All heavy atoms as TSV, in Angstrom:
chain	resi	resn	atom	element	x	y	z
A	1	MET	N	N	9.142	34.488	64.996
A	1	MET	CA	C	8.772	33.165	65.583
A	1	MET	C	C	7.274	32.839	65.403
A	1	MET	O	O	6.917	31.777	65.136
A	1	MET	CB	C	9.161	33.165	67.037
A	1	MET	CG	C	8.801	31.846	67.690
A	1	MET	SD	S	9.719	31.631	69.199
A	1	MET	CE	C	8.605	30.483	69.974
A	2	ILE	N	N	6.409	33.879	65.649
A	2	ILE	CA	C	4.997	33.626	65.512
A	2	ILE	C	C	4.680	33.365	64.056
A	2	ILE	O	O	3.866	32.411	63.770
A	2	ILE	CB	C	4.214	34.929	66.028
A	2	ILE	CG1	C	4.280	34.986	67.484
A	2	ILE	CG2	C	2.771	34.825	65.555
A	2	ILE	CD1	C	3.636	36.291	68.083
A	3	VAL	N	N	5.269	34.002	63.162
A	3	VAL	CA	C	5.024	33.812	61.688
A	3	VAL	C	C	5.388	32.402	61.358
A	3	VAL	O	O	4.621	31.697	60.616
A	3	VAL	CB	C	5.792	34.833	60.879
A	3	VAL	CG1	C	5.639	34.464	59.373
A	3	VAL	CG2	C	5.201	36.243	61.094
A	4	ASN	N	N	6.505	31.930	61.767
A	4	ASN	CA	C	6.965	30.565	61.463
A	4	ASN	C	C	6.057	29.480	62.053
A	4	ASN	O	O	5.661	28.531	61.323
A	4	ASN	CB	C	8.371	30.269	62.025
A	4	ASN	CG	C	9.445	30.932	61.206
A	4	ASN	OD1	O	9.262	31.208	60.030
A	4	ASN	ND2	N	10.610	31.084	61.762
A	5	THR	N	N	5.580	29.698	63.210
A	5	THR	CA	C	4.609	28.778	63.919
A	5	THR	C	C	3.352	28.676	63.108
A	5	THR	O	O	2.820	27.549	62.873
A	5	THR	CB	C	4.373	29.170	65.343
A	5	THR	OG1	O	5.609	29.281	66.052
A	5	THR	CG2	C	3.421	28.213	66.024
A	6	ILE	N	N	2.772	29.860	62.745
A	6	ILE	CA	C	1.480	29.868	62.063
A	6	ILE	C	C	1.723	29.243	60.615
A	6	ILE	O	O	0.840	28.453	60.187
A	6	ILE	CB	C	0.991	31.346	61.863
A	6	ILE	CG1	C	0.630	31.878	63.254
A	6	ILE	CG2	C	-0.204	31.350	60.980
A	6	ILE	CD1	C	0.323	33.355	63.249
A	7	SER	N	N	2.773	29.551	59.935
A	7	SER	CA	C	2.959	29.008	58.601
A	7	SER	C	C	3.106	27.449	58.692
A	7	SER	O	O	2.626	26.784	57.795
A	7	SER	CB	C	4.187	29.607	57.925
A	7	SER	OG	O	5.378	29.353	58.612
A	8	LYS	N	N	3.776	26.921	59.666
A	8	LYS	CA	C	3.880	25.560	59.804
A	8	LYS	C	C	2.590	24.840	60.176
A	8	LYS	O	O	2.199	23.823	59.621
A	8	LYS	CB	C	4.922	25.184	60.878
A	8	LYS	CG	C	6.350	25.450	60.386
A	8	LYS	CD	C	7.330	25.071	61.463
A	8	LYS	CE	C	8.745	25.414	61.014
A	8	LYS	NZ	N	9.811	25.227	62.062
A	9	ASN	N	N	1.817	25.535	61.092
A	9	ASN	CA	C	0.511	24.918	61.522
A	9	ASN	C	C	-0.466	24.930	60.377
A	9	ASN	O	O	-1.309	23.960	60.261
A	9	ASN	CB	C	-0.070	25.770	62.665
A	9	ASN	CG	C	0.610	25.567	63.950
A	9	ASN	OD1	O	1.401	24.574	64.153
A	9	ASN	ND2	N	0.410	26.446	64.937
A	10	LEU	N	N	-0.524	25.901	59.468
A	10	LEU	CA	C	-1.408	25.992	58.449
A	10	LEU	C	C	-0.927	25.656	57.057
A	10	LEU	O	O	-1.609	25.754	56.063
A	10	LEU	CB	C	-2.044	27.419	58.393
A	10	LEU	CG	C	-2.772	27.872	59.649
A	10	LEU	CD1	C	-3.218	29.264	59.487
A	10	LEU	CD2	C	-3.930	26.976	59.970
A	11	ASN	N	N	0.361	25.211	57.033
A	11	ASN	CA	C	0.983	24.810	55.831
A	11	ASN	C	C	0.983	25.909	54.758
A	11	ASN	O	O	0.493	25.756	53.652
A	11	ASN	CB	C	0.328	23.537	55.275
A	11	ASN	CG	C	1.213	22.853	54.216
A	11	ASN	OD1	O	2.455	22.976	54.250
A	11	ASN	ND2	N	0.573	22.124	53.318
A	12	LEU	N	N	1.464	27.107	55.207
A	12	LEU	CA	C	1.494	28.272	54.350
A	12	LEU	C	C	2.942	28.764	54.276
A	12	LEU	O	O	3.794	28.330	55.058
A	12	LEU	CB	C	0.661	29.434	54.924
A	12	LEU	CG	C	-0.807	29.158	55.138
A	12	LEU	CD1	C	-1.501	30.273	55.900
A	12	LEU	CD2	C	-1.517	28.977	53.755
A	13	PHE	N	N	3.229	29.648	53.330
A	13	PHE	CA	C	4.504	30.279	53.271
A	13	PHE	C	C	4.526	31.474	54.311
A	13	PHE	O	O	3.540	32.060	54.569
A	13	PHE	CB	C	4.762	30.884	51.910
A	13	PHE	CG	C	4.847	29.797	50.842
A	13	PHE	CD1	C	3.875	29.638	49.870
A	13	PHE	CD2	C	5.957	29.018	50.763
A	13	PHE	CE1	C	3.974	28.686	48.899
A	13	PHE	CE2	C	6.089	28.061	49.712
A	13	PHE	CZ	C	5.094	27.851	48.840
A	14	ASP	N	N	5.761	31.716	54.773
A	14	ASP	CA	C	5.920	32.831	55.746
A	14	ASP	C	C	5.406	34.157	55.159
A	14	ASP	O	O	4.780	34.960	55.875
A	14	ASP	CB	C	7.395	32.969	56.172
A	14	ASP	CG	C	7.901	31.888	57.049
A	14	ASP	OD1	O	7.065	31.085	57.581
A	14	ASP	OD2	O	9.117	31.801	57.326
A	15	TRP	N	N	5.752	34.407	53.880
A	15	TRP	CA	C	5.311	35.687	53.301
A	15	TRP	C	C	3.817	35.867	53.236
A	15	TRP	O	O	3.285	36.982	53.393
A	15	TRP	CB	C	5.900	35.884	51.880
A	15	TRP	CG	C	5.416	34.873	50.870
A	15	TRP	CD1	C	6.010	33.676	50.487
A	15	TRP	CD2	C	4.272	34.984	50.029
A	15	TRP	NE1	N	5.332	33.048	49.503
A	15	TRP	CE2	C	4.191	33.830	49.181
A	15	TRP	CE3	C	3.245	35.961	49.919
A	15	TRP	CZ2	C	3.209	33.614	48.251
A	15	TRP	CZ3	C	2.227	35.707	49.012
A	15	TRP	CH2	C	2.240	34.573	48.194
A	16	GLN	N	N	3.077	34.732	53.140
A	16	GLN	CA	C	1.585	34.858	53.132
A	16	GLN	C	C	1.079	35.222	54.485
A	16	GLN	O	O	0.256	36.098	54.627
A	16	GLN	CB	C	0.968	33.514	52.778
A	16	GLN	CG	C	1.119	33.100	51.317
A	16	GLN	CD	C	0.632	31.718	50.995
A	16	GLN	OE1	O	1.128	30.769	51.572
A	16	GLN	NE2	N	-0.370	31.676	50.068
A	17	VAL	N	N	1.650	34.609	55.537
A	17	VAL	CA	C	1.299	34.926	56.923
A	17	VAL	C	C	1.679	36.429	57.296
A	17	VAL	O	O	0.809	37.101	57.788
A	17	VAL	CB	C	1.978	34.011	57.921
A	17	VAL	CG1	C	1.733	34.403	59.330
A	17	VAL	CG2	C	1.576	32.539	57.652
A	18	GLU	N	N	2.820	36.790	56.880
A	18	GLU	CA	C	3.203	38.206	57.151
A	18	GLU	C	C	2.314	39.224	56.446
A	18	GLU	O	O	1.944	40.219	57.013
A	18	GLU	CB	C	4.676	38.413	56.676
A	18	GLU	CG	C	5.703	37.703	57.473
A	18	GLU	CD	C	7.078	37.718	56.914
A	18	GLU	OE1	O	7.265	38.260	55.742
A	18	GLU	OE2	O	7.989	37.348	57.599
A	19	GLU	N	N	1.931	38.955	55.164
A	19	GLU	CA	C	1.108	39.829	54.452
A	19	GLU	C	C	-0.315	39.962	55.056
A	19	GLU	O	O	-0.864	41.050	55.157
A	19	GLU	CB	C	1.028	39.407	52.964
A	19	GLU	CG	C	0.357	40.414	52.121
A	19	GLU	CD	C	1.117	41.755	52.015
A	19	GLU	OE1	O	2.361	41.745	52.004
A	19	GLU	OE2	O	0.496	42.811	52.037
A	20	VAL	N	N	-0.897	38.816	55.427
A	20	VAL	CA	C	-2.212	38.901	56.092
A	20	VAL	C	C	-2.185	39.621	57.367
A	20	VAL	O	O	-3.011	40.463	57.630
A	20	VAL	CB	C	-2.793	37.463	56.277
A	20	VAL	CG1	C	-4.088	37.468	57.052
A	20	VAL	CG2	C	-3.061	36.779	54.942
A	21	ILE	N	N	-1.154	39.399	58.174
A	21	ILE	CA	C	-0.997	40.142	59.410
A	21	ILE	C	C	-0.857	41.638	59.146
A	21	ILE	O	O	-1.508	42.421	59.824
A	21	ILE	CB	C	0.201	39.585	60.228
A	21	ILE	CG1	C	-0.132	38.137	60.745
A	21	ILE	CG2	C	0.494	40.522	61.402
A	21	ILE	CD1	C	1.049	37.423	61.351
A	22	ASN	N	N	-0.045	41.970	58.174
A	22	ASN	CA	C	0.086	43.386	57.809
A	22	ASN	C	C	-1.259	44.006	57.397
A	22	ASN	O	O	-1.557	45.157	57.751
A	22	ASN	CB	C	1.140	43.545	56.713
A	22	ASN	CG	C	2.539	43.363	57.205
A	22	ASN	OD1	O	2.837	43.510	58.381
A	22	ASN	ND2	N	3.407	43.014	56.266
A	23	LEU	N	N	-2.002	43.337	56.592
A	23	LEU	CA	C	-3.257	43.810	56.065
A	23	LEU	C	C	-4.265	43.986	57.201
A	23	LEU	O	O	-4.990	45.004	57.284
A	23	LEU	CB	C	-3.820	42.919	55.017
A	23	LEU	CG	C	-3.043	42.903	53.644
A	23	LEU	CD1	C	-3.511	41.791	52.772
A	23	LEU	CD2	C	-3.132	44.271	52.954
A	24	ILE	N	N	-4.371	43.000	58.145
A	24	ILE	CA	C	-5.211	43.098	59.236
A	24	ILE	C	C	-4.848	44.324	60.139
A	24	ILE	O	O	-5.652	45.042	60.613
A	24	ILE	CB	C	-5.202	41.803	60.105
A	24	ILE	CG1	C	-5.943	40.720	59.295
A	24	ILE	CG2	C	-5.782	42.022	61.431
A	24	ILE	CD1	C	-7.456	40.997	59.052
A	25	ASN	N	N	-3.499	44.487	60.347
A	25	ASN	CA	C	-3.031	45.577	61.205
A	25	ASN	C	C	-3.315	46.909	60.576
A	25	ASN	O	O	-3.443	47.930	61.271
A	25	ASN	CB	C	-1.608	45.427	61.527
A	25	ASN	CG	C	-1.299	44.353	62.466
A	25	ASN	OD1	O	-2.107	43.934	63.256
A	25	ASN	ND2	N	-0.108	43.776	62.461
A	26	LYS	N	N	-3.511	46.949	59.234
A	26	LYS	CA	C	-3.847	48.175	58.538
A	26	LYS	C	C	-5.303	48.449	58.533
A	26	LYS	O	O	-5.781	49.458	58.149
A	26	LYS	CB	C	-3.377	48.168	57.052
A	26	LYS	CG	C	-1.872	48.245	56.920
A	26	LYS	CD	C	-1.436	48.113	55.469
A	26	LYS	CE	C	0.056	48.214	55.308
A	26	LYS	NZ	N	0.433	48.036	53.900
A	27	GLY	N	N	-6.080	47.532	59.087
A	27	GLY	CA	C	-7.534	47.648	59.200
A	27	GLY	C	C	-8.415	47.093	58.157
A	27	GLY	O	O	-9.619	47.333	58.130
A	28	TYR	N	N	-7.869	46.279	57.255
A	28	TYR	CA	C	-8.592	45.589	56.281
A	28	TYR	C	C	-9.416	44.512	56.860
A	28	TYR	O	O	-8.974	43.767	57.778
A	28	TYR	CB	C	-7.767	45.062	55.140
A	28	TYR	CG	C	-7.107	46.130	54.324
A	28	TYR	CD1	C	-5.717	46.389	54.430
A	28	TYR	CD2	C	-7.807	46.827	53.380
A	28	TYR	CE1	C	-5.107	47.338	53.654
A	28	TYR	CE2	C	-7.232	47.790	52.584
A	28	TYR	CZ	C	-5.883	48.069	52.722
A	28	TYR	OH	O	-5.258	48.982	51.986
A	29	SER	N	N	-10.649	44.318	56.380
A	29	SER	CA	C	-11.474	43.190	56.859
A	29	SER	C	C	-11.123	41.878	56.170
A	29	SER	O	O	-10.569	41.897	55.108
A	29	SER	CB	C	-12.958	43.492	56.660
A	29	SER	OG	O	-13.273	43.519	55.234
A	30	ILE	N	N	-11.556	40.780	56.701
A	30	ILE	CA	C	-11.313	39.449	56.121
A	30	ILE	C	C	-11.943	39.378	54.743
A	30	ILE	O	O	-11.234	38.986	53.738
A	30	ILE	CB	C	-11.768	38.292	57.012
A	30	ILE	CG1	C	-10.876	38.247	58.286
A	30	ILE	CG2	C	-11.694	37.002	56.303
A	30	ILE	CD1	C	-11.329	37.369	59.361
A	31	PRO	N	N	-13.200	39.707	54.566
A	31	PRO	CA	C	-13.762	39.621	53.259
A	31	PRO	C	C	-12.987	40.509	52.176
A	31	PRO	O	O	-12.795	40.062	51.073
A	31	PRO	CB	C	-15.239	40.147	53.388
A	31	PRO	CG	C	-15.547	39.874	54.830
A	31	PRO	CD	C	-14.194	40.114	55.515
A	32	TYR	N	N	-12.591	41.649	52.610
A	32	TYR	CA	C	-11.847	42.531	51.678
A	32	TYR	C	C	-10.520	41.893	51.278
A	32	TYR	O	O	-10.136	41.891	50.143
A	32	TYR	CB	C	-11.592	43.901	52.317
A	32	TYR	CG	C	-10.921	44.925	51.420
A	32	TYR	CD1	C	-11.652	45.666	50.599
A	32	TYR	CD2	C	-9.570	45.027	51.361
A	32	TYR	CE1	C	-11.124	46.570	49.676
A	32	TYR	CE2	C	-8.957	45.879	50.457
A	32	TYR	CZ	C	-9.731	46.686	49.640
A	32	TYR	OH	O	-9.145	47.531	48.806
A	33	ILE	N	N	-9.812	41.325	52.252
A	33	ILE	CA	C	-8.532	40.701	51.995
A	33	ILE	C	C	-8.716	39.510	51.019
A	33	ILE	O	O	-7.991	39.398	50.094
A	33	ILE	CB	C	-7.922	40.199	53.269
A	33	ILE	CG1	C	-7.446	41.420	54.125
A	33	ILE	CG2	C	-6.707	39.234	53.022
A	33	ILE	CD1	C	-7.095	41.012	55.559
A	34	VAL	N	N	-9.765	38.721	51.239
A	34	VAL	CA	C	-9.975	37.529	50.457
A	34	VAL	C	C	-10.358	37.950	48.963
A	34	VAL	O	O	-9.850	37.350	48.029
A	34	VAL	CB	C	-11.069	36.581	51.064
A	34	VAL	CG1	C	-11.508	35.493	50.084
A	34	VAL	CG2	C	-10.552	36.056	52.339
A	35	ARG	N	N	-11.172	38.933	48.868
A	35	ARG	CA	C	-11.645	39.316	47.524
A	35	ARG	C	C	-10.719	40.185	46.768
A	35	ARG	O	O	-10.476	39.950	45.556
A	35	ARG	CB	C	-12.974	40.074	47.667
A	35	ARG	CG	C	-13.461	40.523	46.326
A	35	ARG	CD	C	-14.835	41.078	46.432
A	35	ARG	NE	N	-15.830	39.999	46.481
A	35	ARG	CZ	C	-17.067	40.110	46.541
A	35	ARG	NH1	N	-17.663	41.265	46.607
A	35	ARG	NH2	N	-17.864	39.043	46.541
A	36	TYR	N	N	-10.026	41.200	47.419
A	36	TYR	CA	C	-9.225	42.154	46.693
A	36	TYR	C	C	-7.749	42.081	46.812
A	36	TYR	O	O	-7.040	42.840	46.150
A	36	TYR	CB	C	-9.717	43.610	47.083
A	36	TYR	CG	C	-11.162	43.811	46.714
A	36	TYR	CD1	C	-12.134	43.938	47.762
A	36	TYR	CD2	C	-11.611	43.936	45.359
A	36	TYR	CE1	C	-13.518	44.160	47.448
A	36	TYR	CE2	C	-12.937	44.117	45.108
A	36	TYR	CZ	C	-13.884	44.240	46.148
A	36	TYR	OH	O	-15.196	44.417	45.785
A	37	LYS	N	N	-7.314	41.256	47.775
A	37	LYS	CA	C	-5.827	41.161	47.995
A	37	LYS	C	C	-5.335	39.842	47.675
A	37	LYS	O	O	-4.360	39.341	48.324
A	37	LYS	CB	C	-5.534	41.537	49.433
A	37	LYS	CG	C	-5.917	42.967	49.840
A	37	LYS	CD	C	-5.084	43.968	49.100
A	37	LYS	CE	C	-5.335	45.423	49.504
A	37	LYS	NZ	N	-4.512	46.320	48.804
A	38	LYS	N	N	-5.831	39.171	46.656
A	38	LYS	CA	C	-5.433	37.799	46.238
A	38	LYS	C	C	-3.976	37.772	45.877
A	38	LYS	O	O	-3.244	36.897	46.181
A	38	LYS	CB	C	-6.262	37.307	45.090
A	38	LYS	CG	C	-7.695	37.025	45.469
A	38	LYS	CD	C	-8.520	36.534	44.377
A	38	LYS	CE	C	-9.948	36.222	44.844
A	38	LYS	NZ	N	-10.766	35.571	43.854
A	39	LYS	N	N	-3.540	38.778	45.120
A	39	LYS	CA	C	-2.158	38.854	44.647
A	39	LYS	C	C	-1.131	38.887	45.896
A	39	LYS	O	O	-0.154	38.213	45.924
A	39	LYS	CB	C	-1.923	40.055	43.756
A	39	LYS	CG	C	-0.530	40.147	43.226
A	39	LYS	CD	C	-0.405	41.364	42.288
A	39	LYS	CE	C	1.012	41.553	41.816
A	39	LYS	NZ	N	1.136	42.754	40.981
A	40	GLU	N	N	-1.514	39.733	46.869
A	40	GLU	CA	C	-0.677	39.852	48.036
A	40	GLU	C	C	-0.655	38.634	48.917
A	40	GLU	O	O	0.296	38.398	49.627
A	40	GLU	CB	C	-1.087	41.097	48.854
A	40	GLU	CG	C	-0.848	42.386	48.172
A	40	GLU	CD	C	-2.030	42.827	47.236
A	40	GLU	OE1	O	-2.834	41.993	46.823
A	40	GLU	OE2	O	-2.053	44.061	46.965
A	41	THR	N	N	-1.758	37.881	48.950
A	41	THR	CA	C	-1.870	36.756	49.891
A	41	THR	C	C	-1.694	35.400	49.236
A	41	THR	O	O	-1.760	34.397	49.908
A	41	THR	CB	C	-3.250	36.735	50.652
A	41	THR	OG1	O	-4.265	36.554	49.680
A	41	THR	CG2	C	-3.514	38.080	51.383
A	42	GLY	N	N	-1.527	35.395	47.972
A	42	GLY	CA	C	-1.472	34.054	47.235
A	42	GLY	C	C	-2.808	33.377	47.126
A	42	GLY	O	O	-2.868	32.146	47.139
A	43	SER	N	N	-3.886	34.218	47.033
A	43	SER	CA	C	-5.274	33.696	46.826
A	43	SER	C	C	-5.719	32.754	47.967
A	43	SER	O	O	-6.359	31.783	47.737
A	43	SER	CB	C	-5.333	32.915	45.525
A	43	SER	OG	O	-5.128	33.821	44.447
A	44	LEU	N	N	-5.468	33.187	49.179
A	44	LEU	CA	C	-5.934	32.430	50.356
A	44	LEU	C	C	-7.481	32.567	50.473
A	44	LEU	O	O	-8.013	33.622	50.229
A	44	LEU	CB	C	-5.358	32.986	51.661
A	44	LEU	CG	C	-3.775	32.797	51.804
A	44	LEU	CD1	C	-3.314	33.382	53.065
A	44	LEU	CD2	C	-3.439	31.291	51.757
A	45	ASP	N	N	-8.163	31.492	50.795
A	45	ASP	CA	C	-9.626	31.574	51.063
A	45	ASP	C	C	-9.907	32.147	52.439
A	45	ASP	O	O	-9.095	32.290	53.306
A	45	ASP	CB	C	-10.244	30.207	50.879
A	45	ASP	CG	C	-9.795	29.140	51.847
A	45	ASP	OD1	O	-9.209	29.478	52.850
A	45	ASP	OD2	O	-10.002	27.893	51.564
A	46	ASP	N	N	-11.197	32.424	52.648
A	46	ASP	CA	C	-11.598	33.133	53.883
A	46	ASP	C	C	-11.418	32.205	55.119
A	46	ASP	O	O	-11.088	32.677	56.201
A	46	ASP	CB	C	-12.956	33.780	53.809
A	46	ASP	CG	C	-14.117	32.857	54.076
A	46	ASP	OD1	O	-14.003	31.614	53.913
A	46	ASP	OD2	O	-15.172	33.430	54.539
A	47	GLU	N	N	-11.633	30.915	55.009
A	47	GLU	CA	C	-11.397	30.015	56.106
A	47	GLU	C	C	-9.961	29.990	56.541
A	47	GLU	O	O	-9.660	30.048	57.754
A	47	GLU	CB	C	-11.822	28.600	55.767
A	47	GLU	CG	C	-11.703	27.588	56.826
A	47	GLU	CD	C	-12.192	26.224	56.467
A	47	GLU	OE1	O	-12.942	26.001	55.517
A	47	GLU	OE2	O	-11.663	25.268	57.154
A	48	THR	N	N	-9.021	30.002	55.655
A	48	THR	CA	C	-7.610	29.993	55.937
A	48	THR	C	C	-7.178	31.320	56.595
A	48	THR	O	O	-6.497	31.375	57.540
A	48	THR	CB	C	-6.789	29.703	54.631
A	48	THR	OG1	O	-7.175	28.459	54.102
A	48	THR	CG2	C	-5.309	29.680	55.012
A	49	VAL	N	N	-7.689	32.364	56.030
A	49	VAL	CA	C	-7.440	33.763	56.646
A	49	VAL	C	C	-7.961	33.828	58.084
A	49	VAL	O	O	-7.273	34.308	58.961
A	49	VAL	CB	C	-7.988	34.819	55.759
A	49	VAL	CG1	C	-7.787	36.157	56.442
A	49	VAL	CG2	C	-7.287	34.857	54.394
A	50	ARG	N	N	-9.160	33.337	58.326
A	50	ARG	CA	C	-9.719	33.353	59.631
A	50	ARG	C	C	-8.889	32.485	60.636
A	50	ARG	O	O	-8.605	32.884	61.702
A	50	ARG	CB	C	-11.170	32.784	59.606
A	50	ARG	CG	C	-12.083	33.752	59.061
A	50	ARG	CD	C	-13.562	33.211	59.043
A	50	ARG	NE	N	-14.363	33.923	58.102
A	50	ARG	CZ	C	-14.911	35.154	58.288
A	50	ARG	NH1	N	-14.673	35.731	59.336
A	50	ARG	NH2	N	-15.634	35.674	57.321
A	51	LYS	N	N	-8.487	31.312	60.210
A	51	LYS	CA	C	-7.645	30.459	60.983
A	51	LYS	C	C	-6.291	31.153	61.296
A	51	LYS	O	O	-5.782	31.069	62.445
A	51	LYS	CB	C	-7.383	29.083	60.377
A	51	LYS	CG	C	-8.599	28.210	60.357
A	51	LYS	CD	C	-8.279	26.837	59.692
A	51	LYS	CE	C	-9.457	25.965	59.619
A	51	LYS	NZ	N	-9.136	24.704	58.901
A	52	LEU	N	N	-5.738	31.787	60.266
A	52	LEU	CA	C	-4.423	32.507	60.449
A	52	LEU	C	C	-4.601	33.529	61.504
A	52	LEU	O	O	-3.787	33.630	62.420
A	52	LEU	CB	C	-4.083	33.090	59.084
A	52	LEU	CG	C	-2.662	33.623	58.941
A	52	LEU	CD1	C	-2.280	33.644	57.523
A	52	LEU	CD2	C	-2.617	35.030	59.506
A	53	ILE	N	N	-5.647	34.332	61.464
A	53	ILE	CA	C	-5.852	35.432	62.348
A	53	ILE	C	C	-6.120	34.869	63.776
A	53	ILE	O	O	-5.594	35.444	64.795
A	53	ILE	CB	C	-6.998	36.367	61.887
A	53	ILE	CG1	C	-6.577	37.042	60.611
A	53	ILE	CG2	C	-7.398	37.349	62.919
A	53	ILE	CD1	C	-7.689	37.717	59.897
A	54	GLU	N	N	-6.898	33.824	63.958
A	54	GLU	CA	C	-7.138	33.210	65.235
A	54	GLU	C	C	-5.813	32.740	65.825
A	54	GLU	O	O	-5.593	32.980	67.006
A	54	GLU	CB	C	-8.148	32.037	65.090
A	54	GLU	CG	C	-9.531	32.446	64.781
A	54	GLU	CD	C	-10.417	31.289	64.463
A	54	GLU	OE1	O	-9.999	30.075	64.555
A	54	GLU	OE2	O	-11.595	31.547	64.111
A	55	ASN	N	N	-5.045	32.072	65.034
A	55	ASN	CA	C	-3.710	31.580	65.544
A	55	ASN	C	C	-2.844	32.753	65.989
A	55	ASN	O	O	-2.193	32.801	67.019
A	55	ASN	CB	C	-2.990	30.807	64.466
A	55	ASN	CG	C	-3.370	29.382	64.464
A	55	ASN	OD1	O	-3.215	28.609	65.390
A	55	ASN	ND2	N	-3.993	28.933	63.306
A	56	TYR	N	N	-2.867	33.844	65.122
A	56	TYR	CA	C	-2.027	35.034	65.429
A	56	TYR	C	C	-2.476	35.656	66.769
A	56	TYR	O	O	-1.614	35.916	67.635
A	56	TYR	CB	C	-2.159	36.049	64.323
A	56	TYR	CG	C	-1.459	37.302	64.576
A	56	TYR	CD1	C	-0.036	37.343	64.630
A	56	TYR	CD2	C	-2.120	38.523	64.801
A	56	TYR	CE1	C	0.629	38.531	64.824
A	56	TYR	CE2	C	-1.473	39.711	65.043
A	56	TYR	CZ	C	-0.049	39.717	65.035
A	56	TYR	OH	O	0.632	40.871	65.305
A	57	LYS	N	N	-3.719	35.841	67.008
A	57	LYS	CA	C	-4.271	36.446	68.228
A	57	LYS	C	C	-3.887	35.524	69.446
A	57	LYS	O	O	-3.503	36.080	70.494
A	57	LYS	CB	C	-5.719	36.692	68.192
A	57	LYS	CG	C	-6.103	37.798	67.229
A	57	LYS	CD	C	-7.637	37.978	67.132
A	57	LYS	CE	C	-7.965	39.083	66.193
A	57	LYS	NZ	N	-9.463	39.269	66.088
A	58	ARG	N	N	-4.086	34.230	69.279
A	58	ARG	CA	C	-3.782	33.337	70.411
A	58	ARG	C	C	-2.304	33.376	70.746
A	58	ARG	O	O	-1.923	33.401	71.863
A	58	ARG	CB	C	-4.183	31.939	69.964
A	58	ARG	CG	C	-3.985	30.850	71.039
A	58	ARG	CD	C	-4.471	29.468	70.601
A	58	ARG	NE	N	-4.044	29.036	69.262
A	58	ARG	CZ	C	-2.860	28.552	69.072
A	58	ARG	NH1	N	-1.981	28.373	69.995
A	58	ARG	NH2	N	-2.509	28.137	67.774
A	59	LEU	N	N	-1.449	33.358	69.740
A	59	LEU	CA	C	0.042	33.333	69.945
A	59	LEU	C	C	0.492	34.659	70.519
A	59	LEU	O	O	1.370	34.695	71.376
A	59	LEU	CB	C	0.776	32.982	68.695
A	59	LEU	CG	C	0.596	31.548	68.235
A	59	LEU	CD1	C	1.172	31.257	66.850
A	59	LEU	CD2	C	1.225	30.525	69.204
A	60	LYS	N	N	-0.086	35.779	70.113
A	60	LYS	CA	C	0.253	37.073	70.653
A	60	LYS	C	C	-0.181	37.189	72.122
A	60	LYS	O	O	0.580	37.671	72.966
A	60	LYS	CB	C	-0.456	38.193	69.919
A	60	LYS	CG	C	0.200	38.689	68.697
A	60	LYS	CD	C	1.570	39.225	68.917
A	60	LYS	CE	C	1.710	40.640	68.715
A	60	LYS	NZ	N	3.088	41.048	68.784
A	61	THR	N	N	-1.317	36.643	72.425
A	61	THR	CA	C	-1.705	36.591	73.865
A	61	THR	C	C	-0.814	35.803	74.712
A	61	THR	O	O	-0.376	36.173	75.824
A	61	THR	CB	C	-3.137	36.062	74.012
A	61	THR	OG1	O	-4.026	36.847	73.206
A	61	THR	CG2	C	-3.650	36.032	75.390
A	62	LEU	N	N	-0.376	34.595	74.217
A	62	LEU	CA	C	0.543	33.765	74.925
A	62	LEU	C	C	1.934	34.469	75.089
A	62	LEU	O	O	2.501	34.438	76.164
A	62	LEU	CB	C	0.833	32.460	74.168
A	62	LEU	CG	C	-0.280	31.359	74.267
A	62	LEU	CD1	C	0.031	30.234	73.326
A	62	LEU	CD2	C	-0.369	30.903	75.709
A	63	GLU	N	N	2.373	35.149	74.073
A	63	GLU	CA	C	3.650	35.887	74.134
A	63	GLU	C	C	3.609	37.014	75.165
A	63	GLU	O	O	4.531	37.181	75.948
A	63	GLU	CB	C	3.944	36.485	72.736
A	63	GLU	CG	C	5.289	37.065	72.609
A	63	GLU	CD	C	5.560	37.603	71.276
A	63	GLU	OE1	O	5.153	38.711	70.912
A	63	GLU	OE2	O	6.256	36.897	70.488
A	64	LYS	N	N	2.482	37.670	75.215
A	64	LYS	CA	C	2.352	38.787	76.203
A	64	LYS	C	C	2.320	38.213	77.611
A	64	LYS	O	O	2.930	38.834	78.558
A	64	LYS	CB	C	1.077	39.550	75.941
A	64	LYS	CG	C	1.125	40.447	74.807
A	64	LYS	CD	C	-0.169	41.224	74.614
A	64	LYS	CE	C	-0.207	42.039	73.353
A	64	LYS	NZ	N	-1.470	42.739	73.155
A	65	SER	N	N	1.631	37.070	77.851
A	65	SER	CA	C	1.611	36.524	79.143
A	65	SER	C	C	2.946	35.939	79.620
A	65	SER	O	O	3.301	36.010	80.801
A	65	SER	CB	C	0.477	35.424	79.277
A	65	SER	OG	O	0.902	34.339	78.500
A	66	LYS	N	N	3.769	35.479	78.700
A	66	LYS	CA	C	5.078	35.044	78.992
A	66	LYS	C	C	5.996	36.178	79.474
A	66	LYS	O	O	6.810	36.059	80.339
A	66	LYS	CB	C	5.729	34.284	77.819
A	66	LYS	CG	C	5.182	32.923	77.652
A	66	LYS	CD	C	5.855	32.224	76.406
A	66	LYS	CE	C	5.321	30.897	76.109
A	66	LYS	NZ	N	5.981	30.230	74.982
A	67	LYS	N	N	5.783	37.340	78.724
A	67	LYS	CA	C	6.633	38.482	79.097
A	67	LYS	C	C	6.280	39.026	80.491
A	67	LYS	O	O	7.151	39.598	81.143
A	67	LYS	CB	C	6.484	39.621	78.067
A	67	LYS	CG	C	7.126	39.266	76.742
A	67	LYS	CD	C	6.916	40.415	75.716
A	67	LYS	CE	C	7.641	39.998	74.412
A	67	LYS	NZ	N	7.476	41.079	73.407
A	68	LYS	N	N	4.997	38.940	80.905
A	68	LYS	CA	C	4.591	39.363	82.229
A	68	LYS	C	C	5.237	38.542	83.317
A	68	LYS	O	O	5.507	39.046	84.388
A	68	LYS	CB	C	3.082	39.362	82.369
A	68	LYS	CG	C	2.408	40.468	81.564
A	68	LYS	CD	C	0.965	40.426	81.723
A	68	LYS	CE	C	0.284	41.484	80.937
A	68	LYS	NZ	N	-1.154	41.362	81.092
A	69	ASN	N	N	5.512	37.278	83.015
A	69	ASN	CA	C	6.013	36.363	84.031
A	69	ASN	C	C	7.449	36.428	84.014
A	69	ASN	O	O	8.389	36.676	84.354
A	69	ASN	CB	C	5.576	34.921	83.836
A	69	ASN	CG	C	4.099	34.776	84.034
A	69	ASN	OD1	O	3.457	35.446	84.753
A	69	ASN	ND2	N	3.485	33.816	83.288
């Protein structure tokens, strides 16, 4: 659900969102992802990757707070 929301908000494919999230969770930095993981992300620029990560963190926080209630 989070992946779909982000992909719709940023006009990206689900696979792009999933791949960036996976790379971030593996510990890769944004500059590294943008420069060396173009094939995996579909050549996303750093602004888009930053927005994607911001959206992901915000939605994860909302999801956690909903589970607590």
